[in-house]
LUMMARMI-962325 format. One line per 4 residues: their letters; for each residue x, y, z of C-alpha. Coordinates in steps of 0.5 Angstrom, whole numbers, plus 500, padded with zeros to 3 digits. Layout:
N
a> X:Y:Z ~ ...
REM end
This chain:
441
meiw> 157:098:905 ~ 164:101:905 ~ 166:096:899 ~ 161:100:895
alam> 164:106:897 ~ 171:104:895 ~ 168:101:888 ~ 164:108:887
fvvl> 171:112:888 ~ 175:107:883 ~ 169:107:878 ~ 169:115:878
mifl> 177:115:877 ~ 177:110:871 ~ 171:114:868 ~ 175:121:869
imgy> 181:118:866 ~ 178:116:860 ~ 176:123:859 ~ 168:123:860
pvaf> 165:130:862 ~ 167:131:870 ~ 160:134:872 ~ 156:129:869
tlga> 160:123:871 ~ 160:125:878 ~ 153:125:878 ~ 151:119:874
vafl> 156:115:878 ~ 153:118:884 ~ 146:116:882 ~ 148:109:880
fgsi> 151:107:886 ~ 147:111:891 ~ 140:108:888 ~ 143:101:888
algl> 146:101:895 ~ 142:106:899 ~ 135:107:895 ~ 132:113:891
dffs> 129:116:897 ~ 136:118:899 ~ 137:123:894 ~ 131:127:897
llpl> 137:131:901 ~ 140:133:895 ~ 136:139:893 ~ 137:142:899
riwg> 145:141:898 ~ 144:144:891 ~ 140:150:894 ~ 145:151:899
imtn> 151:152:894 ~ 147:157:889 ~ 145:161:895 ~ 152:161:898
ftll> 154:169:898 ~ 162:167:898 ~ 161:163:892 ~ 158:169:888
avpl> 166:172:888 ~ 167:166:883 ~ 164:169:877 ~ 165:176:879
fifm> 173:175:879 ~ 173:171:873 ~ 169:177:869 ~ 174:182:872
gvvl> 180:177:869 ~ 177:176:862 ~ 175:184:861 ~ 182:186:863
eksg> 185:180:858 ~ 181:183:853 ~ 183:190:854 ~ 190:189:852
laqd> 193:190:859 ~ 197:183:859 ~ 200:186:852 ~ 202:193:855
lles> 205:190:861 ~ 209:185:857 ~ 212:190:852 ~ 214:194:858
mall> 217:189:863 ~ 221:186:857 ~ 224:193:856 ~ 225:194:863
fgri> 229:187:865 ~ 232:186:858 ~ 239:188:859 ~ 240:183:864
rggm> 242:176:862 ~ 235:172:862 ~ 232:179:863 ~ 226:177:858
avsi> 224:171:862 ~ 225:175:869 ~ 220:180:866 ~ 215:174:864
vavg> 215:172:871 ~ 214:179:873 ~ 208:180:868 ~ 205:173:870
alla> 205:175:878 ~ 202:182:876 ~ 197:178:872 ~ 195:173:877
attg> 194:179:882 ~ 189:182:877 ~ 186:177:872 ~ 187:170:876
vvga> 185:166:869 ~ 190:161:868 ~ 188:160:860 ~ 188:167:858
tvvt> 195:169:861 ~ 198:163:858 ~ 195:164:851 ~ 197:171:851
mgii> 204:171:854 ~ 205:165:849 ~ 202:169:843 ~ 206:175:845
alpa> 212:173:848 ~ 214:167:846 ~ 216:169:838 ~ 220:175:841
mlkh> 224:170:846 ~ 225:165:840 ~ 227:171:836 ~ 233:173:841
gykp> 236:166:842 ~ 232:163:848 ~ 232:156:848 ~ 225:153:847
elat> 225:149:853 ~ 227:155:857 ~ 222:160:854 ~ 216:155:854
gvia> 217:153:861 ~ 217:160:864 ~ 211:162:860 ~ 207:156:862
asgt> 209:156:870 ~ 208:164:870 ~ 201:163:867 ~ 200:158:873
lgqi> 201:164:879 ~ 194:166:878 ~ 192:159:882 ~ 196:162:889
ipps> 197:169:888 ~ 190:173:890 ~ 185:174:888 ~ 185:166:886
ivli> 179:162:884 ~ 182:156:887 ~ 183:160:894 ~ 175:162:894
llgd> 173:155:892 ~ 178:152:898 ~ 176:157:903 ~ 169:155:902
vigv> 170:147:902 ~ 175:147:908 ~ 171:152:912 ~ 176:158:912
pvgr> 175:165:911 ~ 176:167:904 ~ 179:174:906 ~ 184:171:911
lfvg> 186:165:906 ~ 188:171:901 ~ 192:174:906 ~ 195:167:908
avip> 197:166:900 ~ 201:173:899 ~ 208:171:902 ~ 207:163:899
glll> 206:167:892 ~ 211:171:893 ~ 216:166:895 ~ 214:162:889
vslf> 215:168:884 ~ 222:169:888 ~ 224:162:887 ~ 222:162:879
ilyi> 226:168:878 ~ 232:166:882 ~ 232:159:878 ~ 232:163:871
livs> 238:168:874 ~ 242:162:876 ~ 241:158:870 ~ 242:164:865
wlkp> 249:165:869 ~ 251:158:868 ~ 249:157:861 ~ 249:163:857
elap> 247:160:851 ~ 240:159:854 ~ 238:166:855 ~ 242:171:852
vlks> 242:179:853 ~ 236:183:850 ~ 239:188:845 ~ 234:194:845
dtdq> 235:201:841 ~ 230:204:847 ~ 234:209:851 ~ 232:207:858
rsad> 234:214:861 ~ 228:218:856 ~ 222:220:859 ~ 218:216:854
fyfk> 221:210:857 ~ 219:212:864 ~ 212:214:862 ~ 211:207:858
iiks> 213:203:864 ~ 208:207:869 ~ 202:207:864 ~ 202:200:864
mvpp> 204:198:871 ~ 200:203:875 ~ 193:202:873 ~ 193:194:875
lllv> 197:196:881 ~ 192:201:883 ~ 186:195:882 ~ 190:190:886
favl> 191:195:892 ~ 184:197:891 ~ 181:190:891 ~ 186:186:896
gsif> 187:192:900 ~ 179:192:902 ~ 179:185:904 ~ 186:185:908
ygva> 183:191:912 ~ 176:188:913 ~ 173:194:909 ~ 169:189:904
spte> 168:182:904 ~ 171:178:898 ~ 165:178:894 ~ 164:185:895
saaf> 171:187:893 ~ 170:182:887 ~ 164:186:885 ~ 169:193:886
gaig> 174:189:882 ~ 169:188:876 ~ 167:195:876 ~ 174:197:876
alil> 176:193:870 ~ 171:196:866 ~ 173:203:868 ~ 180:201:866
ailh> 178:198:859 ~ 174:204:858 ~ 180:209:860 ~ 184:205:855
rrls> 179:206:850 ~ 179:198:848 ~ 172:196:851 ~ 167:195:845
ldkl> 160:192:845 ~ 163:186:842 ~ 169:185:847 ~ 164:186:853
qqam> 159:180:850 ~ 165:176:849 ~ 167:177:856 ~ 160:176:859
rqtt> 160:169:855 ~ 167:167:857 ~ 165:168:864 ~ 158:165:864
ryts> 161:158:861 ~ 167:158:866 ~ 162:159:872 ~ 157:154:869
mvfl> 163:149:869 ~ 165:150:876 ~ 158:150:879 ~ 156:144:875
ilig> 162:140:877 ~ 160:143:884 ~ 153:140:884 ~ 156:133:881
ataf> 161:133:887 ~ 156:135:892 ~ 152:129:889 ~ 158:124:889
glvf> 160:127:896 ~ 153:125:899 ~ 153:118:897 ~ 160:117:899
rgmg> 159:119:906 ~ 152:115:906 ~ 155:109:904 ~ 161:110:910
gdli> 166:112:905 ~ 169:118:909 ~ 169:113:915 ~ 174:108:911
vhel> 178:114:909 ~ 179:117:916 ~ 181:110:919 ~ 186:109:914
ltsl> 189:116:914 ~ 189:117:922 ~ 192:110:923 ~ 198:112:918
pggm> 205:112:922 ~ 208:119:924 ~ 201:121:926 ~ 200:128:923
wgfm> 206:129:919 ~ 205:122:916 ~ 198:125:914 ~ 201:131:911
avsm> 206:127:907 ~ 201:122:904 ~ 195:128:903 ~ 200:132:899
llif> 203:126:895 ~ 196:124:894 ~ 194:131:891 ~ 200:131:887
vlgf> 199:125:884 ~ 192:126:882 ~ 194:132:879 ~ 197:128:873
fldf> 190:126:871 ~ 185:131:874 ~ 183:138:874 ~ 184:142:880
ieic> 177:143:881 ~ 175:136:881 ~ 181:135:886 ~ 178:141:890
fivv> 171:138:890 ~ 172:131:891 ~ 178:130:895 ~ 179:136:899
pila> 172:135:903 ~ 175:128:905 ~ 181:130:907 ~ 179:137:911
pial> 175:133:917 ~ 182:129:918 ~ 186:135:918 ~ 181:138:923
fyqi> 182:131:927 ~ 189:132:928 ~ 188:140:930 ~ 192:142:924
dllw> 191:150:922 ~ 186:149:916 ~ 189:156:913 ~ 196:153:913
favl> 193:146:910 ~ 189:150:905 ~ 195:154:902 ~ 199:148:902
iavn> 193:145:898 ~ 193:151:893 ~ 200:151:892 ~ 200:143:890
lqts> 194:144:886 ~ 198:149:882 ~ 203:144:880 ~ 197:140:876
fltp> 197:145:871 ~ 204:143:869 ~ 204:136:870 ~ 203:131:864
pfgf> 199:128:861 ~ 193:133:863 ~ 196:139:865 ~ 192:145:862
slfy> 197:150:862 ~ 201:145:857 ~ 195:145:852 ~ 194:152:852
lkav> 201:153:850 ~ 201:148:845 ~ 195:151:842 ~ 199:158:840
vpea> 206:156:839 ~ 210:156:833 ~ 210:149:829 ~ 218:148:830
inis> 216:148:838 ~ 213:141:839 ~ 210:138:846 ~ 217:135:848
hiyr> 220:142:848 ~ 214:144:853 ~ 215:138:857 ~ 222:138:858
giip> 221:146:860 ~ 216:145:865 ~ 220:140:869 ~ 225:145:873
fvli> 219:149:875 ~ 215:143:877 ~ 221:141:882 ~ 221:148:884
qvaa> 214:148:886 ~ 215:141:890 ~ 221:145:894 ~ 216:151:895
isll> 211:146:898 ~ 217:143:902 ~ 219:150:905 ~ 211:151:907
lifp> 211:144:910 ~ 217:145:914 ~ 216:153:916 ~ 208:154:917
qvtl> 210:161:920 ~ 211:163:912 ~ 204:162:911 ~ 201:164:918
wlpn> 205:170:920 ~ 202:175:915 ~ 194:173:917 ~ 196:173:925
mmde> 199:180:924 ~ 193:183:920 ~ 189:180:926 ~ 193:183:931
lqgl> 192:190:927 ~ 185:189:927 ~ 184:187:934 ~ 182:180:933
r> 187:177:937
REM end
């Protein structure tokens, strides 16, 4: 029976790499192998599992946060932020690239939608960077990497899904991801400043006619930065201080995004319909994959596949650290070929019980996986950020420029994972402090 489980996993990987639709491939492979090895009666358990998914209150935050992000993107918030940040940091060598990282972090904390962030910055910022003499590799690498920050900086869809799959409270997971997210932003900025200093031709100083001491300049900066920061504080602050659950905060964030769009006078009926359609498509994709992964996981466990993986990973040399090294390497390699949602729903449910067996802190484990999954957006051949960016770059920029540009940022993310592995308190310090403030410890 265990042979069937391994064969099913191999067949699934082959079909996914060939490019078949994920949700339907998961369900079809599970149905085929399950009906042969276990019989059709085994699937009588599946409707109850699907009902549990559709009535999960935590997962309701997914469409709400997606809607919040899409509305803010349609309202032109990203464009305002980019223009203001470019003025603010422009006179520093590499300042325009630094401003893109800062905008990526702010958009991550307000929108969390990687595709929208990468495309928006690619359309607005890339032509300006090339015009001012930035090398294509650095410009494209900065934009692609900054757009992925929405996968680790709360409120992140990845963190919501991981919290549900692993069994960690999403609010506590949001708190735990704050410092790792800021660490990654700091490492990106540090790299840009160092490489700009060592190789000035890569990132020249931006010449601007705007007077940075004028009242209009400061008004523009405040106007573009304060609204998203207030929304971030309202949404994340209510979660961190236990005022609201992540789902309730997501609903508040969706309303806040609509209010901001109205105040900016950029909320038309057409844009609202576009936002609702995009939210529906993305949410449907996530839940269809989740249902397919549930069917696959049910059959995989029914055939004893989880026992094989458990025995294999618990017999590794090095005990807990051997398991951590292999699991992080496995997720990193799979990120070259699979989307983060597929890894989250197929691989993570197999690894989580083994982490529990080794008494690993599941919050720490979840944040490590989230940072690792972020690299899947940047690693060829199937890095989604690379495809998003390639769709909007000028004709003079080819895919090789983008591939060369993202290499340093992938290495930075690997370094960040290593730091979080060696120093767990980087992740755990803030959640533990918040627990003490709320009297939970």
